[in-house]
C-alpha positions in Angstrom: 0.0 -0.1 0.0 1.1 3.2 -0.9 2.2 5.9 2.0 -0.7 8.3 2.6 0.5 12.0 2.2 -1.8 14.3 4.3 -1.7 17.8 4.0 -2.1 19.9 7.0 -4.4 22.7 7.3 -3.9 24.7 10.6 -6.5 27.3 11.3 -6.5 30.3 13.6 -9.5 32.5 13.8 -10.7 31.1 10.9 -7.6 31.6 8.8 -4.8 29.7 7.5 -1.9 29.9 10.0 1.1 27.9 11.6 2.5 27.4 15.0 6.0 28.8 15.3 8.3 28.9 18.1 7.7 32.4 18.5 3.8 31.5 18.4 0.9 31.5 15.8 1.9 33.3 12.8 -0.5 34.0 9.8 -0.2 32.3 6.5 -0.7 33.9 3.2 -0.8 30.8 0.8 -4.2 30.6 -0.7 -5.2 34.2 0.4 -5.1 32.9 3.9 -8.1 30.8 3.3 -8.5 27.4 4.7 -11.2 26.1 2.5 -9.4 27.3 -0.7 -6.4 25.3 0.3 -8.4 22.1 1.4 -10.1 22.6 -2.2 -6.9 22.9 -3.8 -5.3 20.0 -1.9 -8.5 17.6 -3.0 -7.9 18.8 -6.7 -4.4 17.6 -6.3 -5.5 14.2 -5.2 -5.6 14.5 -1.4 -7.4 11.2 0.0 -7.2 12.6 3.5 -6.9 16.2 5.1 -5.4 17.0 8.7 -7.4 20.0 10.0 -5.6 21.5 13.2 -7.6 23.9 15.2 -4.6 26.0 16.7 -7.1 28.3 19.0 -8.3 24.8 20.4 -4.6 23.9 20.8 -3.7 27.2 22.7 -7.1 28.3 24.7 -9.2 25.1 24.9 -11.8 26.4 22.9 -13.1 25.3 19.8 -13.1 28.6 17.5 -13.1 26.7 14.1 -15.8 24.0 13.9 -17.3 26.1 11.1 -14.2 25.9 8.9 -14.1 22.2 9.7 -17.5 21.6 8.5 -16.8 23.5 5.4 -13.8 21.5 4.8 -15.6 18.2 5.6 -18.3 19.0 3.0 -15.7 18.8 0.4 -15.9 14.9 0.5 -12.6 13.7 1.6 -12.3 12.7 5.1 -11.0 14.6 7.5 -8.5 14.1 10.6 -9.6 16.7 13.1 -6.6 17.7 15.7 -5.3 20.6 18.0 -5.4 20.0 21.9 -8.5 17.5 21.9 -8.5 16.0 25.2 -12.3 15.1 26.1 -15.3 13.5 25.1 -16.9 16.7 24.4 -14.4 18.1 22.3 -14.3 14.6 20.5 -18.1 14.8 19.9 -17.8 18.5 18.7 -15.3 17.6 16.1 -17.1 14.5 14.8 -20.7 16.3 14.7 -18.9 19.2 12.7 -17.8 16.5 9.9 -14.5 14.9 11.2 -14.1 11.4 10.4 -11.3 10.9 12.8 -9.9 13.0 15.8 -6.6 12.8 17.0 -6.8 12.7 21.0 -3.8 14.9 21.9 -1.2 13.8 24.7 -2.2 16.1 27.1 -5.1 13.5 27.8 -2.7 11.2 29.2 -3.0 13.2 32.4 -6.6 11.8 32.9 -6.0 8.2 32.3 -9.5 6.7 33.1 -11.2 9.3 30.9 -8.7 8.6 27.9 -8.9 4.8 28.2 -12.6 5.1 28.3 -12.7 7.6 25.3 -10.3 5.0 23.1 -12.6 2.2 23.9 -15.6 3.8 23.0 -15.0 5.6 19.6 -12.9 2.8 18.1 -11.4 3.6 14.6 -12.9 7.4 14.8 -9.8 8.2 17.4 -6.3 8.2 16.8 -4.1 8.9 19.7 -1.3 11.6 19.4 2.0 11.1 20.4 3.8 14.6 20.9 7.6 13.7 21.7 10.8 15.2 22.0 13.3 12.6 22.3 12.4 10.4 25.2 10.3 13.1 26.7 6.2 13.3 26.1 5.7 16.8 25.2 2.1 17.8 25.1 1.4 21.0 23.5 -1.5 23.3 24.4 -3.3 24.8 27.5 -2.2 23.1 31.0 -0.3 20.3 29.2 2.7 19.0 31.1 5.7 17.1 30.2 6.0 13.2 31.2 8.4 10.1 30.3 7.3 9.0 26.9 8.1 5.5 27.9 5.8 5.3 30.7 3.2 6.6 28.5 3.6 4.2 25.9 3.6 1.0 28.5 0.1 2.3 29.7 -1.1 2.6 25.9 0.0 -0.9 25.2 -3.0 -2.0 27.4 -5.5 0.1 25.4 -7.1 -0.8 22.1 -5.7 2.1 20.3 -6.3 1.6 16.3 -3.6 3.9 15.2 -0.8 6.6 16.6 -0.2 10.2 15.1 3.4 10.7 15.9 4.6 14.3 16.4 8.3 15.2 16.8 7.7 18.9 18.3 11.2 20.1 17.9 10.7 19.5 14.2 7.3 20.8 13.7 7.6 24.0 11.5 11.4 23.3 11.3 11.6 22.1 7.9 14.4 19.9 9.4 13.5 16.6 8.2 11.3 13.9 10.0 12.3 11.7 12.9 12.7 8.5 11.3 14.1 6.6 14.1 11.2 7.9 16.3 8.5 7.0 14.0 10.1 3.7 13.2 10.5 3.0 17.2 6.8 3.4 17.9 5.5 1.7 15.0 7.6 -1.4 16.2 7.0 -1.2 19.6 3.2 -0.8 19.5 2.6 -3.0 16.5 0.0 -0.3 15.6 -0.5 2.0 12.4 1.3 5.1 12.7 0.9 8.3 11.1 4.0 10.8 11.1 4.2 14.5 11.5 6.6 17.0 11.4 9.6 18.0 9.6 8.6 16.7 6.1 10.7 19.0 3.4 10.3 17.1 0.1 9.8 13.9 -1.7 13.0 12.1 -0.3 11.7 12.7 3.2 8.5 11.2 2.1 10.2 8.2 0.4 12.6 7.6 3.5 9.2 7.5 5.6 7.5 4.9 3.4 10.8 2.9 3.5 10.0 2.5 7.1 7.2 0.0 6.3 6.2 -1.9 9.6 2.9 -0.3 9.9 3.9 3.4 9.2 0.8 4.1 6.9 1.0 8.1 6.3 2.8 11.2 6.6 1.1 14.7 7.4 2.8 17.6 5.6 2.1 21.4 6.7 4.7 24.0 5.8 6.4 22.5 2.8 3.1 22.6 1.2 2.8 26.5 1.7 6.1 27.3 0.2 6.3 25.2 -2.9 6.3 21.5 -2.7 3.5 20.4 -5.3 1.2 17.9 -3.6 0.3 16.0 -6.7 4.1 15.3 -7.6 4.5 14.6 -3.6 1.6 11.8 -3.7 3.1 10.2 -7.2 6.7 9.9 -5.5 5.3 7.4 -3.1 2.7 5.8 -4.8 
């Protein structure tokens, strides 16, 4: 099976944005319109879209559900992300049209609730692993660092359908993906993994695809807004 190439659409206050080390920054590509970007990505052959609510991630408030609904109406399944930790937030995203919701690592502080959520939602929920080396480094309001290995040991007992692995130090940095971390997570858990963070070009995608072993997709963000052609990227790993 080909590696899924999944465009990321980060949204803040209804507009395209990106989360840099300095904070949330506007993105001017596609006129700053996330729906226009989504439509272009669908036209280029995207079979999934990854929509990140940066307002939710930073404040805990879902301020971009209307944008999610518009994008989901384009007919391609949407994976919703961005600081989602509770049953209510998952339900809001699914009701807005998301096919799948990524529960962020900050949810691990509430293990009973997270375990219940994973059990009850099945394939509609993916578990986000936001890592910095051996440290789990959740992003968003009230998040606290924790040992990554401890979290993985706990998650091994849950019926997680897939993981979304983000190397937080590489997000927005265009420094290449964390191939060792992606491979280690897929190998240790035996579950499908979608990689996120640092993808720059076709070579990075081919390197991720070559990992095999349950690595099923790669999320691409900044590179797509700075010149990487999505159709060519999809063709590179077909």
